[in-house]
One Martini backbone bead per residue (centre of mass of N, CA, C, O) as a GRO file, in nm:
protein
  245
    1MET     BB    1   0.095   0.037   0.024
    2SER     BB    2   0.061   0.347  -0.015
    3ILE     BB    3   0.061   0.645   0.136
    4ARG     BB    4  -0.190   0.746  -0.007
    5SER     BB    5  -0.372   0.505   0.073
    6ALA     BB    6  -0.336   0.527   0.378
    7SER     BB    7  -0.451   0.810   0.402
    8ARG     BB    8  -0.732   0.741   0.294
    9SER     BB    9  -0.802   0.533   0.516
   10ILE     BB   10  -0.784   0.721   0.756
   11ARG     BB   11  -1.004   0.928   0.655
   12ALA     BB   12  -1.231   0.692   0.662
   13SER     BB   13  -1.207   0.697   0.948
   14GLY     BB   14  -1.218   0.763   1.262
   15THR     BB   15  -1.111   0.944   1.523
   16LEU     BB   16  -0.938   0.723   1.654
   17ALA     BB   17  -0.753   0.661   1.414
   18ILE     BB   18  -0.646   0.949   1.379
   19LEU     BB   19  -0.528   0.973   1.675
   20ALA     BB   20  -0.339   0.737   1.648
   21LEU     BB   21  -0.172   0.872   1.432
   22ALA     BB   22  -0.094   1.116   1.598
   23THR     BB   23   0.064   0.963   1.808
   24LEU     BB   24   0.277   0.841   1.609
   25THR     BB   25   0.365   1.125   1.456
   26ALA     BB   26   0.422   1.344   1.691
   27LEU     BB   27   0.641   1.192   1.783
   28SER     BB   28   1.011   1.218   1.793
   29SER     BB   29   1.034   0.910   1.875
   30GLY     BB   30   1.130   0.586   1.911
   31ALA     BB   31   1.076   0.266   2.011
   32ALA     BB   32   1.163   0.000   2.170
   33ALA     BB   33   1.188  -0.316   2.210
   34ALA     BB   34   1.047  -0.569   2.351
   35PRO     BB   35   1.074  -0.806   2.555
   36ALA     BB   36   1.074  -1.148   2.511
   37GLN     BB   37   0.969  -1.184   2.783
   38GLY     BB   38   0.667  -1.229   2.805
   39ALA     BB   39   0.434  -0.978   2.784
   40GLY     BB   40   0.425  -0.746   2.560
   41VAL     BB   41   0.443  -0.378   2.571
   42PHE     BB   42   0.272  -0.117   2.390
   43LYS     BB   43   0.275   0.244   2.455
   44LEU     BB   44   0.055   0.527   2.381
   45THR     BB   45   0.045   0.880   2.445
   46PHE     BB   46  -0.191   1.167   2.407
   47SER     BB   47  -0.177   1.532   2.427
   48GLY     BB   48  -0.379   1.793   2.281
   49TYR     BB   49  -0.333   1.922   1.953
   50ALA     BB   50  -0.525   1.855   1.639
   51SER     BB   51  -0.474   1.939   1.290
   52MET     BB   52  -0.658   1.845   0.984
   53ALA     BB   53  -0.593   1.831   0.619
   54SER     BB   54  -0.752   1.777   0.287
   55TRP     BB   55  -0.661   1.758  -0.063
   56SER     BB   56  -0.826   1.751  -0.401
   57THR     BB   57  -0.853   1.738  -0.761
   58CYS     BB   58  -0.995   1.425  -0.723
   59PRO     BB   59  -1.254   1.341  -0.530
   60ASP     BB   60  -1.385   1.196  -0.802
   61LEU     BB   61  -1.286   0.944  -1.001
   62SER     BB   62  -1.548   0.889  -1.173
   63ALA     BB   63  -1.521   1.195  -1.304
   64ALA     BB   64  -1.271   1.105  -1.432
   65ASP     BB   65  -1.022   1.062  -1.666
   66VAL     BB   66  -0.831   0.874  -1.832
   67GLY     BB   67  -0.507   1.032  -1.769
   68ASP     BB   68  -0.542   1.205  -1.547
   69MET     BB   69  -0.405   1.453  -1.338
   70CYS     BB   70  -0.346   1.433  -0.993
   71SER     BB   71  -0.383   1.597  -0.667
   72GLY     BB   72  -0.248   1.609  -0.320
   73ALA     BB   73  -0.303   1.692   0.041
   74ASP     BB   74  -0.152   1.680   0.372
   75VAL     BB   75  -0.215   1.843   0.695
   76MET     BB   76  -0.038   1.855   1.016
   77ALA     BB   77  -0.111   2.002   1.345
   78PHE     BB   78   0.076   2.018   1.654
   79TYR     BB   79   0.005   2.052   2.018
   80SER     BB   80   0.204   1.832   2.210
   81SER     BB   81   0.215   1.528   2.404
   82GLY     BB   82   0.417   1.227   2.486
   83ARG     BB   83   0.418   0.862   2.543
   84GLU     BB   84   0.648   0.588   2.566
   85GLN     BB   85   0.622   0.217   2.575
   86ALA     BB   86   0.855  -0.069   2.595
   87GLY     BB   87   0.787  -0.267   2.798
   88SER     BB   88   0.983  -0.224   3.117
   89GLU     BB   89   1.258  -0.024   3.027
   90PHE     BB   90   1.102   0.198   2.839
   91HIS     BB   91   1.099   0.560   2.842
   92LEU     BB   92   0.907   0.848   2.708
   93HIS     BB   93   0.911   1.214   2.719
   94ASP     BB   94   0.731   1.471   2.570
   95ARG     BB   95   0.718   1.776   2.529
   96LYS     BB   96   0.543   2.040   2.458
   97SER     BB   97   0.490   2.080   2.099
   98GLY     BB   98   0.555   2.154   1.766
   99VAL     BB   99   0.398   1.990   1.473
  100VAL     BB  100   0.466   1.922   1.120
  101LYS     BB  101   0.281   1.753   0.862
  102ILE     BB  102   0.339   1.618   0.527
  103PHE     BB  103   0.145   1.528   0.221
  104SER     BB  104   0.217   1.463  -0.128
  105TYR     BB  105   0.064   1.422  -0.465
  106THR     BB  106   0.072   1.235  -0.773
  107CYS     BB  107  -0.160   1.113  -1.033
  108THR     BB  108  -0.301   0.854  -1.249
  109VAL     BB  109  -0.569   0.780  -1.417
  110ALA     BB  110  -0.713   0.442  -1.392
  111ASP     BB  111  -0.782   0.117  -1.510
  112PHE     BB  112  -0.834  -0.179  -1.303
  113GLU     BB  113  -0.803  -0.528  -1.307
  114VAL     BB  114  -0.901  -0.729  -1.039
  115ASP     BB  115  -1.087  -0.902  -1.224
  116PRO     BB  116  -1.243  -1.074  -1.440
  117GLY     BB  117  -1.435  -0.805  -1.560
  118VAL     BB  118  -1.310  -0.620  -1.320
  119VAL     BB  119  -1.322  -0.268  -1.285
  120GLU     BB  120  -1.105  -0.016  -1.137
  121ARG     BB  121  -1.080   0.296  -1.022
  122THR     BB  122  -0.768   0.476  -1.025
  123CYS     BB  123  -0.445   0.608  -0.886
  124LEU     BB  124  -0.133   0.637  -1.006
  125PRO     BB  125   0.162   0.687  -0.890
  126ALA     BB  126   0.414   0.947  -0.937
  127THR     BB  127   0.429   1.135  -0.672
  128GLU     BB  128   0.603   1.193  -0.347
  129GLU     BB  129   0.563   1.377  -0.029
  130PHE     BB  130   0.737   1.366   0.296
  131GLY     BB  131   0.712   1.516   0.635
  132ARG     BB  132   0.885   1.663   0.935
  133ALA     BB  133   0.842   1.914   1.194
  134VAL     BB  134   0.999   2.034   1.486
  135ASP     BB  135   0.971   2.288   1.692
  136VAL     BB  136   0.724   2.472   1.605
  137ASP     BB  137   0.486   2.706   1.496
  138VAL     BB  138   0.190   2.662   1.708
  139ALA     BB  139  -0.132   2.802   1.713
  140VAL     BB  140  -0.385   2.784   1.966
  141ASP     BB  141  -0.735   2.705   2.063
  142PRO     BB  142  -0.942   2.588   2.311
  143ARG     BB  143  -1.213   2.640   2.117
  144LEU     BB  144  -1.146   2.574   1.814
  145ASP     BB  145  -1.117   2.831   1.615
  146GLN     BB  146  -0.788   2.829   1.590
  147THR     BB  147  -0.509   2.748   1.360
  148HIS     BB  148  -0.148   2.810   1.337
  149ALA     BB  149   0.118   2.730   1.094
  150THR     BB  150   0.482   2.718   1.073
  151ALA     BB  151   0.724   2.566   0.836
  152LEU     BB  152   1.030   2.384   0.775
  153VAL     BB  153   1.011   2.098   0.569
  154PRO     BB  154   1.147   1.799   0.550
  155VAL     BB  155   1.169   1.590   0.252
  156GLN     BB  156   1.061   1.311   0.075
  157VAL     BB  157   1.123   1.216  -0.268
  158SER     BB  158   0.908   1.042  -0.504
  159ASP     BB  159   0.965   0.885  -0.829
  160TRP     BB  160   0.778   0.636  -0.982
  161VAL     BB  161   0.855   0.663  -1.284
  162SER     BB  162   1.186   0.681  -1.246
  163GLY     BB  163   1.291   0.566  -0.960
  164THR     BB  164   1.337   0.821  -0.773
  165GLY     BB  165   1.519   1.013  -0.517
  166SER     BB  166   1.484   1.282  -0.268
  167GLU     BB  167   1.559   1.602  -0.120
  168ALA     BB  168   1.376   1.855   0.074
  169THR     BB  169   1.207   2.173   0.117
  170VAL     BB  170   0.908   2.310   0.290
  171GLU     BB  171   0.709   2.591   0.303
  172VAL     BB  172   0.471   2.622   0.566
  173ASP     BB  173   0.122   2.747   0.558
  174VAL     BB  174  -0.142   2.714   0.810
  175SER     BB  175  -0.509   2.736   0.837
  176PHE     BB  176  -0.761   2.707   1.092
  177SER     BB  177  -1.134   2.697   1.102
  178GLY     BB  178  -1.392   2.673   1.289
  179SER     BB  179  -1.697   2.465   1.247
  180GLY     BB  180  -1.941   2.439   1.428
  181PRO     BB  181  -1.974   2.218   1.660
  182THR     BB  182  -1.873   2.080   1.955
  183ARG     BB  183  -1.740   1.752   2.018
  184ARG     BB  184  -1.740   1.471   2.194
  185ILE     BB  185  -1.483   1.242   2.294
  186ASP     BB  186  -1.567   0.873   2.340
  187GLU     BB  187  -1.345   0.618   2.262
  188ARG     BB  188  -1.340   0.253   2.189
  189THR     BB  189  -1.101  -0.020   2.129
  190HIS     BB  190  -1.117  -0.392   2.076
  191VAL     BB  191  -0.853  -0.615   1.974
  192THR     BB  192  -0.831  -0.981   1.928
  193ASP     BB  193  -0.611  -1.262   1.961
  194ARG     BB  194  -0.383  -1.501   2.030
  195TYR     BB  195  -0.125  -1.270   2.017
  196VAL     BB  196  -0.309  -1.000   2.009
  197MET     BB  197  -0.374  -0.682   2.182
  198TRP     BB  198  -0.592  -0.400   2.103
  199LEU     BB  199  -0.595  -0.070   2.249
  200GLU     BB  200  -0.831   0.208   2.244
  201GLY     BB  201  -0.836   0.566   2.353
  202THR     BB  202  -1.060   0.863   2.351
  203LYS     BB  203  -1.046   1.204   2.488
  204GLY     BB  204  -1.256   1.497   2.407
  205TRP     BB  205  -1.245   1.730   2.129
  206GLU     BB  206  -1.433   1.836   1.829
  207ARG     BB  207  -1.402   1.994   1.491
  208ASP     BB  208  -1.486   2.140   1.231
  209CYS     BB  209  -1.340   2.279   0.915
  210GLN     BB  210  -1.133   2.519   0.772
  211ALA     BB  211  -0.871   2.547   0.507
  212THR     BB  212  -0.536   2.677   0.449
  213ALA     BB  213  -0.251   2.639   0.214
  214THR     BB  214   0.110   2.663   0.178
  215PHE     BB  215   0.371   2.591  -0.066
  216ASP     BB  216   0.603   2.801  -0.126
  217GLY     BB  217   0.352   3.023  -0.163
  218VAL     BB  218   0.154   2.800  -0.272
  219THR     BB  219  -0.149   2.703  -0.317
  220VAL     BB  220  -0.326   2.445  -0.241
  221PRO     BB  221  -0.482   2.241  -0.441
  222GLY     BB  222  -0.818   2.199  -0.443
  223GLU     BB  223  -1.034   2.019  -0.252
  224LEU     BB  224  -1.179   2.012   0.052
  225VAL     BB  225  -1.222   1.680   0.211
  226ALA     BB  226  -1.080   1.740   0.502
  227CYS     BB  227  -1.160   1.857   0.851
  228SER     BB  228  -0.989   1.883   1.175
  229MET     BB  229  -1.036   1.956   1.529
  230SER     BB  230  -0.842   1.886   1.837
  231ARG     BB  231  -0.895   1.820   2.194
  232VAL     BB  232  -0.685   1.618   2.392
  233ARG     BB  233  -0.672   1.463   2.689
  234GLN     BB  234  -0.670   1.145   2.586
  235ALA     BB  235  -0.458   0.917   2.409
  236GLU     BB  236  -0.460   0.553   2.367
  237VAL     BB  237  -0.217   0.288   2.299
  238ARG     BB  238  -0.236  -0.073   2.320
  239VAL     BB  239   0.008  -0.349   2.295
  240TYR     BB  240  -0.028  -0.698   2.318
  241HIS     BB  241   0.219  -0.955   2.322
  242GLY     BB  242   0.266  -1.288   2.374
  243LEU     BB  243   0.023  -1.440   2.442
  244PRO     BB  244  -0.126  -1.678   2.595
  245SER     BB  245  -0.318  -1.967   2.498
   0.00000   0.00000   0.00000
């Protein structure tokens, strides 16, 4: 699955999945592996503010023509803190700080035969850029009225057509404006099988929004297809593995 596809899947999910992503991406360090003995535990907690928006020039692929070139972008701005734990020996606490993440892509509309006689409209990746900047300027509002962030984001650039990659920086300026009522978040998910148990929980508030963004001074093109602002009291993800049968 490409990053573009993963991003689309996340946007189709609920608040809990999005904030689980926020927990994973807003933290500035990775966790160590859990000890081999006993039931391993991986735990992530997140609290603070998360604002996220997505744009697409082809929000409805069925309305596009085969061969059309489409583009899209995701911008995430956090002012948050988090804690990671892996096993029983490793702990990390991040102080509250600003983080900006971006992902942008271009793709070509195509029809793909998934089964004999079954054709699915898709968009084949042409280029992708993604990156994150930490300790940046993110201004938030407890009422979720406004969020504004600026950052110089280092990105990895992939050209899937030529099979090449490079590095670059993107100057990002993004503004979010809350719209509609504020809603309480109180969600829990529990998934388990013989070897792994996955627990998620999120409490806080969220609000729909409008957003505008520029990359290197150029307005991000396309239709705003998703926008959310959240003030999270606590989001937690726990993964237990190596459970006894």
